[in-house]
C-alpha positions in Angstrom: -95.2 58.3 -42.3 -92.2 56.2 -43.0 -90.9 58.6 -45.7 -91.5 61.5 -43.4 -89.4 59.9 -40.7 -86.6 59.3 -43.1 -86.7 62.9 -44.3 -86.6 64.3 -40.8 -83.7 62.0 -39.9 -81.8 63.3 -43.0 -82.5 66.9 -42.1 -81.2 66.3 -38.6 -78.0 64.8 -40.0 -77.5 67.7 -42.3 -77.9 70.2 -39.5 -75.5 68.3 -37.3 -72.9 68.3 -40.0 -73.4 72.1 -40.5 -73.0 72.6 -36.8 -69.8 70.6 -36.8 -68.4 72.6 -39.7 -69.1 75.9 -38.0 -66.0 77.8 -37.0 -64.9 78.7 -33.5 -63.3 82.1 -32.8 -61.5 80.9 -29.7 -59.9 78.0 -31.6 -58.9 80.3 -34.4 -57.2 82.7 -32.0 -55.3 79.9 -30.3 -54.1 78.5 -33.6 -53.1 81.8 -35.2 -52.0 84.2 -32.5 -49.2 83.7 -30.0 -50.3 83.6 -26.3 -48.3 86.0 -24.1 -50.2 86.1 -20.8 -53.1 84.7 -18.8 -55.0 86.6 -16.1 -57.4 85.1 -13.5 -58.2 81.4 -13.0 -61.0 78.9 -13.4 -64.1 80.3 -15.1 -62.9 83.9 -14.7 -59.9 84.2 -17.0 -58.5 86.5 -19.6 -56.1 85.1 -22.2 -53.9 87.7 -24.0 -52.6 87.1 -27.5 -50.3 89.4 -29.6 -50.4 89.9 -33.3 -47.5 91.6 -35.1 -47.9 93.5 -38.3 -51.7 93.9 -38.3 -54.0 96.7 -37.1 -57.1 96.4 -34.9 -59.7 96.4 -37.7 -57.8 93.7 -39.6 -57.5 91.4 -36.7 -61.1 91.9 -35.6 -62.4 91.0 -39.1 -60.2 87.9 -39.2 -61.8 86.7 -35.9 -65.3 87.6 -37.1 -64.7 85.6 -40.3 -63.8 82.5 -38.3 -67.0 82.7 -36.3 -69.7 85.5 -36.7 -70.2 87.2 -33.4 -73.5 88.2 -31.9 -72.3 91.8 -32.1 -69.2 93.6 -33.3 -68.4 97.2 -32.4 -67.9 99.8 -35.1 -64.5 99.8 -36.8 -61.8 101.6 -34.8 -58.0 101.8 -35.1 -57.7 101.8 -31.3 -60.1 99.3 -29.8 -62.9 96.9 -30.9 -65.1 94.3 -29.2 -66.6 91.1 -30.5 -69.4 89.5 -28.4 -70.1 85.8 -28.3 -72.4 83.8 -26.0 -69.5 82.4 -24.0 -66.8 85.1 -24.3 -66.0 88.7 -25.2 -63.0 89.4 -27.4 -61.3 92.8 -26.8 -59.1 93.7 -29.7 -56.9 96.6 -28.7 -53.9 98.5 -30.0 -50.6 97.9 -28.2 -49.6 101.4 -26.9 -45.9 100.5 -26.9 -45.8 99.0 -30.3 -47.4 100.7 -33.3 -47.1 97.5 -35.4 -48.8 95.2 -32.9 -52.3 94.4 -31.8 -53.4 92.7 -28.5 -56.3 90.2 -28.5 -57.9 89.7 -25.1 -60.3 86.8 -24.8 -62.4 87.2 -21.7 -64.8 84.7 -20.2 -68.2 86.1 -19.4 -67.5 85.9 -15.7 -64.2 87.8 -16.1 -65.8 90.5 -18.2 -68.7 90.9 -15.8 -66.3 91.2 -12.8 -63.9 93.7 -14.4 -65.5 96.0 -17.0 -67.7 98.9 -16.0 -71.1 99.2 -17.6 -70.5 102.8 -18.7 -67.4 101.8 -20.6 -68.7 98.7 -22.4 -71.9 100.5 -23.4 -69.8 102.7 -25.6 -69.1 99.7 -27.8 -71.9 97.1 -27.2 -75.7 97.6 -26.9 -77.1 97.7 -23.4 -79.7 95.0 -24.0 -77.1 92.5 -25.1 -74.9 93.3 -22.1 -77.8 92.8 -19.8 -78.6 89.4 -21.4 -75.0 88.3 -20.9 -74.3 89.7 -17.4 -77.7 90.0 -15.8 -79.5 93.1 -14.5 -77.4 93.3 -11.3 -74.3 94.0 -13.2 -75.2 97.6 -13.7 -75.4 98.2 -10.0 -72.4 96.1 -8.9 -69.5 97.9 -7.2 -65.9 97.4 -8.6 -64.1 99.7 -6.1 -63.8 102.5 -8.6 -61.3 100.6 -10.8 -61.8 101.6 -14.5 -60.9 98.5 -16.3 -60.6 99.0 -20.1 -58.6 96.0 -21.1 -55.2 94.3 -20.6 -53.3 97.4 -21.7 -54.7 99.4 -18.9 -53.4 97.1 -16.2 -50.2 97.2 -14.2 -49.5 93.7 -15.4 -49.1 95.0 -18.9 -46.7 97.6 -17.8 -44.6 95.2 -15.7 -44.7 92.2 -18.1 -46.9 92.3 -21.2 -45.3 95.2 -23.0 -41.9 93.5 -22.8 -43.1 90.4 -24.7 -42.2 90.0 -28.4 -43.8 88.0 -31.1 -42.6 86.9 -34.5 -43.5 89.1 -37.4 -45.8 87.2 -39.8 -44.5 85.9 -43.1 -40.9 86.9 -42.5 -39.5 83.5 -43.2 -38.8 82.5 -46.7 -41.4 79.9 -47.9 -40.1 76.4 -47.8 -37.4 77.1 -45.3 -37.2 76.1 -41.6 -34.8 76.9 -38.8 -32.1 74.4 -38.2 -33.1 71.6 -35.8 -31.0 70.6 -32.9 -31.1 67.4 -30.8 -29.7 66.2 -27.5 -28.4 62.9 -28.9 -25.0 61.6 -27.9 -22.6 59.7 -30.1 -19.0 58.6 -30.4 -16.2 59.4 -32.9 -14.0 56.6 -34.2 -10.6 57.3 -35.6 -10.1 55.7 -39.0 -8.0 52.5 -38.8 -4.4 52.8 -39.9 -3.9 51.2 -43.3 -1.6 48.2 -43.4 2.0 48.8 -44.2 3.1 48.3 -47.8 5.4 45.3 -48.3 8.7 45.9 -49.9 9.5 44.0 -53.1 12.1 41.9 -51.4 10.1 40.8 -48.4 7.6 38.5 -50.2 7.5 36.3 -53.2 4.2 37.9 -54.1 6.2 40.9 -55.3 8.4 38.9 -57.5 6.9 38.1 -60.9 8.2 36.7 -64.1 8.0 38.5 -67.4 4.8 36.6 -68.3 3.2 37.9 -65.1 3.3 34.6 -63.2 4.8 34.1 -59.8 7.7 31.7 -59.1 6.8 28.4 -57.4 10.1 28.2 -55.5 9.8 28.9 -51.7 12.6 29.6 -49.4 13.2 26.6 -47.1 12.0 26.9 -43.5 15.5 26.8 -42.2 16.3 30.1 -43.7 20.0 30.2 -44.9 21.1 26.6 -44.0 22.9 24.6 -46.6 21.6 21.2 -47.9 23.0 18.2 -46.0 25.3 15.4 -47.5 25.9 11.8 -46.4 29.0 9.6 -46.6 28.6 6.1 -48.1 31.1 3.3 -48.4 31.3 0.6 -51.1 33.6 -1.2 -53.5 34.5 -0.6 -57.1 35.3 -3.4 -59.6 36.8 -2.9 -62.9 35.0 -4.6 -65.7 36.9 -7.0 -67.7 
């Protein structure tokens, strides 16, 4: 019994490690594709990302490789869907940029409130849609608005189509753009070098032939003459 308990514990640890290593499509999209717009709020949101230089099937396969979906629609150059338990990813061609692909990540609530059943059933099986949205979704009324994704909205026409994203791998490897800072500093003018002394202004400039300097120093009085004294006395001739 003790060995069985140890084995079960080991199995649980392995399963937890495998679960922790599993990919997340949402995280992959956030880390690899630039975000250009967000629609809705709270639990009903659609986040729009743009991918430059890749077509719809390529982007869809990249996302599926990061986390296998419950279902992926058939390959199409125009639009593909990936279904997860907490989101629906709508990969669609940018109608105003042949080289770009739009990635729309819809929460389940947002997808249920915006897509029409007849449209999504062209990409995803009805049984899966019913398990995600519930049976009442088929009979819900959306005011006749035929939502097919971000590119079909007025928001895209007014804002989304004007967004630009960097083309992948255009920068030379190992190079980075120059960095700028807001630091402030001061500039100090170099100090003026001391004036060169003329040979006649200092005894340091006067040297003998052997390279030594004279020990004589000019008296402090400058050009004054040495003083003399008068003394008185007698002189006797020697006999």
